[in-house]
C-alpha positions as CSV (number, residue, x, y, z in Angstrom):
1,M,17.8,10.1,-29.9
2,L,14.0,9.9,-29.7
3,L,14.1,8.8,-26.0
4,A,16.0,12.0,-25.1
5,R,13.4,14.1,-26.9
6,L,10.6,12.4,-25.1
7,L,12.2,12.9,-21.7
8,G,13.1,16.5,-22.4
9,P,9.8,18.1,-21.2
10,A,10.0,16.4,-17.9
11,M,13.5,17.6,-17.1
12,T,12.7,21.0,-15.6
13,A,14.6,20.5,-12.3
14,G,18.0,19.3,-13.4
15,A,19.9,17.5,-16.2
16,L,20.6,13.9,-17.2
17,D,22.9,12.2,-19.7
18,I,21.7,9.3,-21.7
19,L,24.5,7.0,-22.9
20,G,23.1,4.9,-25.7
21,A,24.2,1.3,-26.6
22,D,26.0,2.8,-29.6
23,G,28.2,4.9,-27.3
24,R,26.6,8.2,-28.1
25,R,25.9,10.6,-25.3
26,H,22.8,12.8,-25.2
27,R,22.1,15.5,-22.6
28,V,18.6,16.2,-21.4
29,G,17.6,19.2,-19.2
30,V,19.6,22.3,-18.3
31,G,22.8,22.5,-16.3
32,A,25.4,20.0,-15.3
33,P,24.0,16.4,-15.3
34,S,23.9,14.7,-12.0
35,L,23.1,11.2,-13.3
36,T,23.8,9.1,-16.4
37,L,21.3,6.6,-17.8
38,R,23.3,3.9,-19.6
39,L,21.5,1.7,-22.1
40,H,23.3,-1.7,-22.7
41,D,21.0,-3.0,-25.4
42,K,20.3,-1.4,-28.8
43,A,16.8,-2.9,-28.8
44,L,16.1,-1.1,-25.6
45,H,16.0,2.3,-27.5
46,R,12.8,1.1,-29.3
47,D,11.3,-0.6,-26.3
48,L,11.5,2.5,-24.1
49,V,9.8,4.6,-26.7
50,V,7.0,2.1,-27.6
51,N,6.0,1.2,-24.0
52,P,8.2,3.0,-21.4
53,R,6.1,2.5,-18.3
54,L,6.4,-1.2,-18.6
55,R,9.7,-1.7,-20.4
56,F,11.8,0.6,-18.2
57,G,11.2,-1.4,-15.1
58,E,11.7,-4.7,-16.9
59,A,15.0,-3.4,-18.4
60,Y,16.2,-2.3,-14.9
61,M,15.3,-5.8,-13.5
62,D,17.2,-7.5,-16.4
63,G,20.3,-5.3,-16.2
64,R,19.7,-3.9,-19.7
65,L,20.1,-0.4,-18.3
66,S,21.9,1.1,-15.3
67,I,22.1,4.4,-13.4
68,E,25.5,5.9,-12.9
69,G,26.1,8.6,-10.3
70,G,23.2,7.6,-8.2
71,S,20.4,5.1,-7.6
72,I,17.2,4.2,-9.4
73,Y,15.4,6.3,-6.8
74,D,17.6,9.3,-7.7
75,F,16.8,8.8,-11.3
76,L,13.0,8.6,-10.8
77,A,13.0,11.6,-8.5
78,L,14.9,13.6,-11.1
79,L,12.2,12.8,-13.7
80,C,9.2,13.4,-11.4
81,A,10.2,16.2,-9.1
82,G,9.5,19.0,-11.6
83,P,6.1,20.6,-12.5
84,E,5.8,18.4,-15.6
85,N,4.5,14.9,-14.8
86,V,6.7,12.3,-16.5
87,Q,3.6,10.0,-16.8
88,G,2.1,12.5,-19.2
89,V,5.4,13.0,-21.0
90,L,5.8,9.2,-21.5
91,G,2.1,8.5,-22.4
92,N,1.5,6.2,-25.3
93,V,-1.3,4.4,-27.1
94,R,-1.5,1.5,-24.6
95,E,-1.8,3.9,-21.7
96,A,-4.3,6.1,-23.5
97,L,-6.5,3.0,-23.8
98,A,-5.9,1.9,-20.2
99,P,-9.0,3.6,-18.7
100,A,-11.2,1.6,-21.2
101,L,-9.4,-1.6,-20.2
102,R,-9.3,-1.1,-16.5
103,L,-12.6,-2.7,-15.6
104,L,-11.3,-5.9,-17.2
105,Q,-7.9,-5.5,-15.4
106,Q,-9.7,-4.9,-12.1
107,S,-12.1,-7.8,-12.3
108,N,-11.2,-9.8,-9.3
109,P,-13.6,-12.8,-8.8
110,L,-12.7,-15.1,-5.8
111,R,-10.4,-17.4,-7.6
112,R,-8.4,-14.6,-9.2
113,S,-8.3,-12.7,-5.9
114,R,-6.7,-15.8,-4.2
115,R,-4.2,-16.1,-7.0
116,N,-3.4,-12.4,-6.8
117,A,-2.9,-12.5,-3.0
118,A,-0.6,-15.5,-3.3
119,H,1.5,-13.7,-6.0
120,H,2.6,-11.0,-3.5
121,Y,1.7,-11.9,0.1
122,D,2.8,-15.6,0.0
123,L,6.5,-14.5,-0.1
124,S,8.2,-15.7,3.0
125,R,7.9,-14.0,6.4
126,A,11.7,-13.9,6.6
127,F,11.8,-11.8,3.4
128,F,9.3,-9.2,4.7
129,E,11.2,-9.1,8.0
130,L,14.1,-7.7,6.2
131,F,12.5,-4.3,5.8
132,L,9.2,-4.0,7.7
133,D,8.8,-2.8,11.3
134,R,8.9,-5.2,14.2
135,D,5.1,-5.8,14.0
136,L,5.1,-6.6,10.2
137,Q,2.8,-3.7,9.3
138,Y,2.7,-3.7,5.5
139,S,0.8,-0.5,5.1
140,C,1.2,3.3,5.6
141,G,2.6,4.4,9.0
142,Y,1.5,7.5,10.8
143,F,4.2,10.1,11.5
144,P,3.3,12.7,14.1
145,T,6.7,14.3,13.8
146,P,9.4,14.4,11.2
147,D,11.8,12.4,13.4
148,T,9.3,9.6,14.2
149,G,10.9,6.2,13.4
150,L,9.2,3.4,11.5
151,D,8.4,1.2,14.5
152,E,6.9,4.2,16.3
153,A,5.0,5.3,13.2
154,Q,3.3,1.9,12.8
155,E,2.4,1.9,16.5
156,A,0.9,5.3,16.0
157,K,-1.1,4.2,13.0
158,K,-2.7,1.4,15.0
159,R,-3.6,3.8,17.8
160,H,-4.9,6.3,15.3
161,I,-7.2,3.7,13.8
162,A,-8.3,2.2,17.1
163,A,-9.3,5.7,18.3
164,K,-11.6,6.1,15.3
165,L,-13.2,2.8,16.0
166,L,-14.5,3.7,19.5
167,L,-13.8,0.3,20.8
168,Q,-15.0,-1.1,24.1
169,P,-14.0,-4.4,25.9
170,G,-15.9,-7.4,24.5
171,M,-16.8,-5.9,21.2
172,R,-16.8,-8.1,18.1
173,V,-14.4,-6.8,15.5
174,L,-13.8,-8.0,11.9
175,D,-10.4,-7.3,10.4
176,V,-10.8,-7.6,6.6
177,G,-7.4,-8.3,5.0
178,C,-5.6,-8.9,8.3
179,G,-2.1,-9.4,7.0
180,W,0.2,-11.0,9.5
181,G,-2.2,-10.2,12.3
182,G,-0.6,-7.2,13.9
183,M,-3.7,-5.0,13.8
184,A,-6.0,-7.7,15.2
185,L,-3.6,-8.5,18.0
186,Y,-3.2,-4.9,18.9
187,L,-6.9,-4.2,19.0
188,A,-7.5,-7.3,21.2
189,R,-4.6,-6.4,23.5
190,A,-5.2,-2.7,23.8
191,T,-9.0,-2.6,24.0
192,G,-10.2,-6.0,25.1
193,A,-12.0,-6.7,21.8
194,H,-12.7,-10.1,20.3
195,V,-11.2,-10.0,16.8
196,T,-11.7,-12.2,13.7
197,G,-9.1,-11.6,11.0
198,I,-9.6,-12.8,7.4
199,T,-6.9,-13.1,4.7
200,L,-6.5,-14.9,1.3
201,S,-2.7,-15.5,1.9
202,T,-1.9,-18.9,3.4
203,E,1.5,-17.6,4.5
204,Q,0.0,-14.7,6.3
205,L,-2.6,-17.0,7.9
206,A,0.0,-19.3,9.3
207,V,2.1,-16.5,10.7
208,A,-0.9,-14.7,12.2
209,R,-2.2,-17.8,13.9
210,D,1.2,-18.6,15.3
211,R,1.5,-15.0,16.7
212,A,-1.9,-15.2,18.4
213,E,-1.0,-18.4,20.2
214,R,2.5,-17.1,21.3
215,A,0.9,-13.9,22.5
216,G,-1.6,-15.8,24.6
217,L,-4.5,-14.2,22.7
218,G,-5.9,-17.4,21.0
219,D,-9.1,-17.1,23.0
220,R,-9.8,-13.5,21.8
221,V,-8.3,-13.5,18.3
222,R,-8.9,-16.0,15.5
223,F,-7.7,-15.9,11.9
224,E,-9.4,-17.5,8.9
225,L,-8.6,-18.0,5.2
226,R,-11.7,-16.3,3.8
227,D,-12.7,-13.6,1.3
228,Y,-15.0,-10.7,2.3
229,R,-17.6,-12.2,-0.1
230,Q,-17.6,-15.4,1.9
231,M,-18.7,-13.6,5.1
232,D,-22.4,-13.5,5.9
233,G,-24.1,-11.5,8.6
234,Q,-26.7,-14.2,9.3
235,M,-24.2,-17.1,9.5
236,D,-21.2,-15.2,11.0
237,G,-23.2,-12.8,13.1
238,R,-23.0,-9.0,13.1
239,F,-19.8,-7.2,14.1
240,D,-19.7,-4.1,16.3
241,R,-16.7,-2.9,14.4
242,I,-15.0,-3.6,11.1
243,V,-11.5,-2.5,10.1
244,S,-9.7,-2.9,6.8
245,V,-6.2,-1.7,6.3
246,G,-4.4,-1.9,3.0
247,M,-6.8,-4.5,1.5
248,F,-9.2,-2.3,-0.5
249,E,-6.6,-1.7,-3.2
250,H,-7.1,-5.3,-4.2
251,V,-11.0,-5.1,-4.5
252,G,-11.3,-3.5,-7.9
253,V,-13.8,-0.9,-9.0
254,P,-16.3,-3.4,-10.5
255,H,-16.6,-5.0,-7.0
256,Y,-17.0,-1.8,-4.9
257,R,-20.8,-2.1,-4.6
258,T,-20.5,-5.7,-3.5
259,F,-17.8,-4.8,-1.0
260,F,-19.7,-2.0,0.7
261,A,-23.0,-3.9,0.6
262,R,-21.3,-6.9,2.3
263,L,-19.7,-4.5,4.8
264,R,-23.1,-3.0,5.7
265,G,-24.6,-6.5,6.1
266,L,-21.9,-7.5,8.5
267,L,-22.2,-4.3,10.7
268,A,-24.4,-4.1,13.8
269,E,-27.1,-1.4,13.6
270,D,-24.9,0.9,15.7
271,G,-21.7,-0.5,14.2
272,V,-18.7,1.5,12.9
273,A,-16.2,0.6,10.2
274,L,-12.8,2.1,9.3
275,L,-11.4,1.8,5.8
276,H,-7.7,2.6,5.3
277,S,-6.6,2.6,1.6
278,I,-4.3,4.1,-0.9
279,G,-6.0,6.6,-3.2
280,R,-5.2,9.0,-5.9
281,S,-5.9,12.8,-5.9
282,D,-6.2,13.4,-9.6
283,G,-9.4,11.4,-10.4
284,P,-9.9,7.9,-11.8
285,G,-6.9,6.4,-13.6
286,A,-5.2,3.1,-14.3
287,T,-2.6,1.1,-12.5
288,N,1.0,1.4,-13.8
289,P,1.4,-1.6,-16.1
290,W,4.8,-2.7,-14.6
291,L,3.3,-2.6,-11.1
292,R,0.2,-4.5,-12.3
293,K,2.3,-7.2,-13.9
294,Y,5.0,-7.8,-11.4
295,I,3.9,-6.6,-8.0
296,F,0.1,-6.2,-7.5
297,P,-1.9,-8.0,-10.2
298,G,-5.5,-6.9,-10.1
299,G,-4.5,-3.9,-7.9
300,Y,-5.8,-0.4,-8.2
301,S,-5.6,2.7,-6.0
302,P,-9.0,4.6,-6.4
303,A,-10.0,8.2,-6.4
304,L,-12.5,9.1,-3.7
305,S,-14.9,10.0,-6.5
306,E,-15.0,6.3,-7.4
307,V,-15.5,5.1,-3.8
308,I,-18.1,7.5,-2.3
309,P,-20.9,6.7,-4.8
310,A,-20.5,3.0,-3.8
311,V,-20.7,3.9,-0.1
312,E,-23.9,5.9,-0.8
313,K,-25.5,3.1,-2.7
314,A,-24.8,0.7,0.1
315,G,-26.8,2.9,2.5
316,L,-23.8,3.7,4.8
317,W,-23.0,7.0,6.5
318,N,-19.6,8.5,5.6
319,T,-19.0,9.9,9.1
320,D,-15.3,11.0,8.7
321,V,-12.6,11.2,6.0
322,E,-9.0,11.9,6.7
323,I,-6.3,12.3,4.0
324,L,-2.8,11.2,4.9
325,R,-0.5,12.8,2.3
326,L,3.2,12.2,2.7
327,H,2.9,9.6,5.4
328,Y,3.2,6.7,3.0
329,A,6.2,8.4,1.2
330,E,8.0,8.4,4.6
331,T,7.0,4.8,5.2
332,L,8.3,3.7,1.9
333,R,11.5,5.6,2.4
334,H,12.1,3.6,5.6
335,W,11.3,0.4,3.8
336,R,13.6,1.2,0.8
337,E,16.5,2.1,3.1
338,R,16.1,-1.0,5.2
339,F,15.8,-3.2,2.2
340,L,19.0,-1.7,0.7
341,A,20.8,-2.1,4.0
342,R,20.0,-5.9,3.9
343,R,20.1,-6.4,0.2
344,D,22.7,-9.2,0.4
345,E,20.4,-11.2,2.6
346,A,17.6,-10.7,0.2
347,R,19.7,-11.8,-2.7
348,A,20.6,-15.0,-0.8
349,M,16.9,-15.7,-0.4
350,C,15.9,-14.8,-3.9
351,D,18.2,-13.7,-6.7
352,E,19.6,-10.5,-8.2
353,R,16.7,-10.0,-10.6
354,F,14.2,-10.2,-7.9
355,C,16.2,-7.7,-5.7
356,R,16.3,-5.2,-8.6
357,M,12.6,-5.7,-9.1
358,W,11.9,-5.1,-5.4
359,E,14.2,-2.0,-5.3
360,F,12.4,-0.6,-8.4
361,Y,9.0,-1.2,-6.7
362,L,9.9,0.5,-3.5
363,A,11.5,3.5,-5.2
364,G,8.7,3.9,-7.7
365,A,6.0,3.6,-5.0
366,E,7.7,6.3,-2.9
367,I,7.9,8.6,-5.9
368,S,4.2,8.2,-6.6
369,F,3.4,9.5,-3.1
370,R,6.0,12.3,-3.1
371,Y,5.4,13.7,-6.6
372,Q,2.5,12.0,-8.5
373,G,-0.6,12.6,-6.4
374,H,-1.0,9.3,-4.5
375,M,-2.2,9.5,-0.9
376,V,-3.9,7.4,1.8
377,F,-7.5,8.0,2.9
378,Q,-9.1,6.8,6.1
379,M,-12.9,6.6,5.8
380,Q,-15.1,6.1,8.9
381,L,-18.4,4.5,8.0
382,A,-21.6,3.7,10.0
383,R,-25.0,2.2,9.5
384,S,-26.8,4.7,11.7
385,L,-26.8,8.5,12.0
386,G,-25.9,8.5,15.7
387,A,-23.2,5.7,15.8
388,V,-20.4,8.2,16.5
389,P,-20.2,11.5,18.4
390,L,-21.1,14.7,16.6
391,V,-17.6,16.2,16.9
392,R,-14.2,14.6,16.4
393,D,-12.7,15.4,19.8
394,Y,-13.2,11.8,20.9
395,M,-10.6,10.6,18.5
396,V,-7.9,12.8,20.1
397,H,-8.9,11.8,23.6
398,A,-9.0,8.1,22.7
399,E,-5.7,8.2,21.0
400,A,-4.1,9.9,24.0
401,A,-5.6,7.4,26.3
402,L,-4.2,4.5,24.2
403,T,-0.8,6.1,24.2
404,D,-0.8,6.5,28.0
405,A,-2.0,2.9,28.5
406,A,0.6,1.4,26.1
407,P,3.0,-0.8,28.1
408,A,6.7,0.2,28.0
409,S,7.5,-3.2,26.4
410,A,5.6,-2.1,23.3
411,H,8.3,0.5,22.6
412,R,11.2,-2.0,22.8
413,P,12.6,-3.4,19.5
414,G,11.0,-6.8,18.8
415,A,8.5,-6.5,21.5
416,S,5.4,-6.5,19.3
417,L,6.4,-9.4,17.0
418,S,5.7,-12.7,18.8
419,R,8.0,-15.2,17.3
């Protein structure tokens, strides 16, 4: 079987049986197999060889293949945990051409950006509540210790970011890609800032506005349906601080110069910005075709070598960079386990095919952070040389102060999510 021969080089940390649609069994790897990949469709043999990175996920969604003896996560981990990268093993002509096509794939003018946002983020609030934390944080948490829970990790993430922003009461803050409003509400509540959050998702906008009113913060936090390109420093005024968490992945390399130029134009002269984004450690690449088609159209996780030149051209100081390595892997593990625990509820909201798609997405994303070089970077930016202190100690002190000042209610389940 050609598929077995293709997978062979990746199987350095275990063994796998492949049971073809013709009933023949093929062993890959060394030792006793822990899993069996069962193909239910003869045409699938060809599909997986021709375009495995797209067709495998589609076949799992459609039930044309199944994993026996474990889960889809177990299967992906078996393929990717060894020293050989399964992405290289399963490379093909389409993926070899992907870098040349990626500028087209990442072209995200305003209309397309709105459509892309609706594709993913306009799913119902009730669906995301199945697996996210109590504050609906849909980005990487921050795990100070191995036993930190998801709710605590997301609170720690917000504190970590707030500490880097050097916030003072009354400061004007712009939250670019504000999600369901959790970060904006936290910054207003914890620091006394006045926050404007912008999003392209109508569903997120409605939830964020509702949460602000219910939290009694409507006078200090407002949310708008706007793109970063629609913000203007002269019309909207300058902001003392700008924060963007989990949005930059949707900008696209062709728009980086515009993004950072607009960010600089919106910052006050002594302003500070914090960019939190998924990145890749192995240089420029291309988005997985299955993920691009079904989960994040137009999305791309950049290498720092693609981001920093755009920052420099915008005339911004890169005052601090922190790399969060396995934090997102742990975040995704929690999401995956929570989703599986409430899978029946998800199926009642959607259907079985959607649930299989979502399970494959969460499993594959976790694998990419554990074994395939994905990480998260937090980049602090400023317009002026002296906007932040010369040493990083202030971050530690500010974070400790925010921890001490946090009300006890913030640690109770459900306390942060105003319903």
